[in-house]
N, C-alpha and C positions, 0 to 999 in steps of 0.2 A: 504494500500500500504506500502510495506517495505521501511523504511527510508534509505537513502543512507549513512549508517555509515559503517566504516570498521568492518569486522567480528571479533568476539572473536578469539583469537589465544591461543595456548597451554599455560597453566600456572599451577602453583602449588596451594595448598590450602592457604587460609589466615591463618596466624599464629600470635598469640598475643605474642609479644616479650617483651613488658613492659605493665603494667596495662593500658588498654585503648588505646594502640598503636599497630596496626596490620600491618603486612608486607606481601606482596605477590610478588613472582617472576613470570613474564610472559615472552613473547617473542615478537620480532618485526623483520620484514624482511626489511633490509636496502637496498637491491639490489638483483639481480638475484642470488638465492641460498645462500644469505647471511642472515641467521637467527641467531640472538643473543638474549640476555636477557635484560629485563628492569624491574623495580620494582615500585610498588605503595604502599603508606602508607595510612592507614585509622585511623584517630584519633577520638575517641569517646568522645563527650562532652555532658554528660547527655543522652538525648534521640536522640541527633544529631550525625551524622557522617560526618566528613570533609575528603575528599580525596585529596591527594597530589600526583602529577605525575600520572595521571589517566591511568588505563589500563582497557579496556573492558573485563569483566569476562564472562565466559560461564554461563549457567543456574544454574549449581551447585554452582559456585562461587558467583553468585548474591544472591542465597538463603542464603549462609553463610554471605554475606554482610548485607542482610536484617535482620538477627538475631542480628546484632550489634546495630541497630537503624535506624533512617531515614536519608538518604543521603540528606543533605541540601546545601552543598557547595563543590566546586572543585577548588583547587588551582593549578595553573600552574607556576612552578618555572623556567623551562628551555625554552629558546627561540626556540629550535628545537623540542619541544614536543607539545602535545596537540591534537593529532588526535582523541582521544577517549573522549575528553571533551564534544562534542556535543551529544554523546550517553547518557551521564549521565544527561545532561540538559533535553533531550527529555524524558528519562525514569522517572526521579524523580522531574523534574522541579527545578533542583539544580541551585544555583547561581554560575556562573563561574567567578573566580578571576584571573587576570593577572597583571603583572607588567606594569607600564605606557609605552606605545609605543609597546606593544607586539602583538597587533592585526594586522593580515594580511591575505591575501587570498592565497589559494593553492588548486590545484586539488588533489583528491584522488579517488581511484577506489572503487566504491560501492560494497558491498557484493552481493546484489540482487536488482538492480535498473535499470531503463531505462537509456539510454544514455543521454537523455535530463536532467536528474536529477543528473548526476554524477559530475557536477561542482558546488560545494557548498562552503560556507565559511569554511575554514580549522579551523579557530578559531575566535571567536568573544566574547570578555569578557563582562560580565554584570557590573563588577566593577573593579576599579583599586586597587591592593593590595599595601598598604603602611604600614609604621610603625604604623600609627595611625588609620588605617582602615583595619581590617582583621577579618575573621571568627574565628580565633584563637587568641583572644586578649591578652592572656598570653604569646604568642610566640613573639620572636623578629625577625625582618627581616633585612638581610644584602644583599645589591645589589652591583653588580660589575661595573655598569655604562657602560656596553657594548651594542653593537648592533649586533644581537638581544639581548634584555635584558635577564639577568640571575640573580638569587638570591638564597639564602639559608634561611631556617627558623630554629630557635633554640627553641625547646620546653623546658620549664623550668624544667620538672620533671627528676628524676634520675640523677641529676647533669648536665643536659643539653643534649638534643638529637638533633643533627644537621641533618636536612633533606635537601639533595642536589639534584640538577638536573644533568646537564652534567659536572659541574665544578669539583667535587670531586667524584672519582670513586674507585671501589675496586674489579675489576675483577682479583682475585688472580689466578684463573684457569678457564678454560672452563669446561662445563659439557654437559650432554646429551641433554639439550635443544638447544644447538648450532648446526648449520649445520657444516659439515666438512669444506667447503670453508670459512665460517666465522671464524672458529677456526684458520685456517692458515693465513687468511688475517689480522684479527684483531691483532693477535700476532705479525705479521711482522710490523704492523703500530704502535706498542707500546701501544696498549690498554690493553693487558693482563699483568697487573702488580698490585701488592698490593699497596693500599694507593696512588693512582695515581691522578694527575691532568689530566682531560680529554684531550687527545691529539687533538681530532677534535675540541673541544671547544676552546682550546688555539689558534689553527691555524685560525679558522673562526671568533671568537669573539674578539681576541686580547686584553685580559684584561691587565691592567697595573700591574706592579710588586707591587706597594703599595697596590692595591686592593686585590691582591692574598695574600700578607702578612697580610692584615687586618683580614683574617680568624683566625689568631692566637690570635687576641684580643677578640674573641668570647669565651663564657664560654660553653664548652661541653665536655662530657665524652664519648659519643657514636655518631655514624654517620650512617644514613640510606641513602644510595646513590640510585639514579635512575638506576645506572648500577653497578652490582657486589653484593658482600655479605655485609650484615650488619657488622659494626665494633662495637663490644660490649665491651667497656672498653678501656680506655687509647687512645681514638681516636685522641685527639688533639696532643698528643706527637708523635703518629705515622705519622700524616700528617705534623708535624713540620719538620721532617727530609726531607720529600719530598719537601716542600716549600723552605727550606733552600738550598737544592741541586739545585732547579730550579733557585733560586736567584743568585747562584754562577756561573751559566752558562755564 
């Protein structure tokens, strides 16, 4: 019987942007005719693969993923993400990691399932992700103290690679993966900007200014957002301008 997981949506190929760090851009439908992009990071640790901000890949994408190693863990950083975590738990018996307080229930439409099986846990973590307990022990974790919880990871290589959820975005422009209504709507709502603080996250999670400014105390040169293009080089200084402008409002 087909498990009631959301179907794979259109996505690009996995790309290795740093040694052992792979990045893939996929899509998500946020409402009627509102299709936009989201990203997943795959970190290779020996023969293990750790996914951050999971996106269900199609068969070709899964074959590419399997070439990297064995998917053992999935990390959820964003309180509003996680719909594809159960797929990876089912397929690979991966351990699902979430920030404390992140587990909750939500309905989703199954790809091919009976109505009686369509109401399942949206997310249920196997373990709590903390600074001292992580499948990426060399990475550092920074959390915002919001509800729903949200955090960022900083991988130590290459001068620091910050992996973000909804907090730090970089939708410089829209592209062919977006639907036309999403292009118009998201631009009007302030999402389509380079080096952006996530507008929806700011409104819904209400992070404090000191917690946002705390990002600038982290050590990173690059940023891999859940939404938008990767920022390769000088990322901290680029977001410094955004955070300082936000603080001045």
